[in-house]
N, C-alpha and C positions, 0 to 999 in steps of 0.2 A: 458160514462157520457159526454163526450164533445159530441159523436154525437147523445147521444138519449136526453141530455137536456142540450142544449148550454148555456142558458140564463143563469142558474143557473151554468155552469162552468165557464163564462165571472164574477159572480160575488164571485166566490171559487177565482182563478185565478189574480183579484180585490188584496183580503186579503194576497195571497199568492204566490206574483209573480215570487218570481226565487224559488220553488221548489214544483207549487202547487197538482202531482200526485203522492208523498211524504206525504202528512200533508192529505191526502185524505185518503190516504191507512192509516195511525195510528189511524186517527178518526171511519175508517170503524170498523180495530184491535181493539182498544176502547170500543165501540162499541157490540165489539160480547164476549170479556174477561169480561166484565160486566151481566156475566148472575144470574137470584135470582131467582128459579124453581119455590118460593112459591113466589112470587112478589105476594101484593094483590094489593097496590097503581097500578094505570094503569101508571104512568112513569116510572119505572122500567120492566111491561111489556116488554118494546122498546128497553133493554138489549137482547143479545144472541143472535143466530141464527132466532129463529122465528120473535121477536123482530123484527133486522136489517131487515128482510124480507114484513114482517106487515109493519112496519110503515118508517116514514125517515130518514134518517140519515141528522142531521144538525147543522149546524157552522157558528158563527156568522152570523144569514141573507139568508146563500144559505141551500138550503133544495133538498136531492137527496134521489128518490125513485132505490132499488136497485131492485124493483117487479112488474112485473106490472099483475095486477090478469087479468083470460078473463070477457070483461066484458058483464051485462046482456041483455044487447039491442046492436044495432047497430046504437041509436039514434047521438051517438057522434060521430064524425069520425075519428077526434082529439087520442079517448080516446078509438076508433079499432085501431087507425095503431102504436098505443105508445104499444098496445097487441102483 
C-alpha cells in the first residue's frame, strides 16, 4: 500500500501513527470475516474475499484498492500503470 497508494497510506498513518501496518491488516481481516453470501444489500457485498477485491477498504477517510482490474482501453495512463 505504501508504494502503490502513497497518498492514502499517508492519511492512514496520520490516523494510526505508531502501528499503521497492524491496523491495516486488522481492517482487511475484519472485512474478510464479515461475509454473507446471500447479501441483497450492496454494502454487505463489500465483505468477504470477492467483496474486498472488487471494492475498496475504507477506514476513516482512507480508501485502499486491493485489486486493479485490466482497463478496457489505454486512454488513462494512470489506470494502466496501476494495473
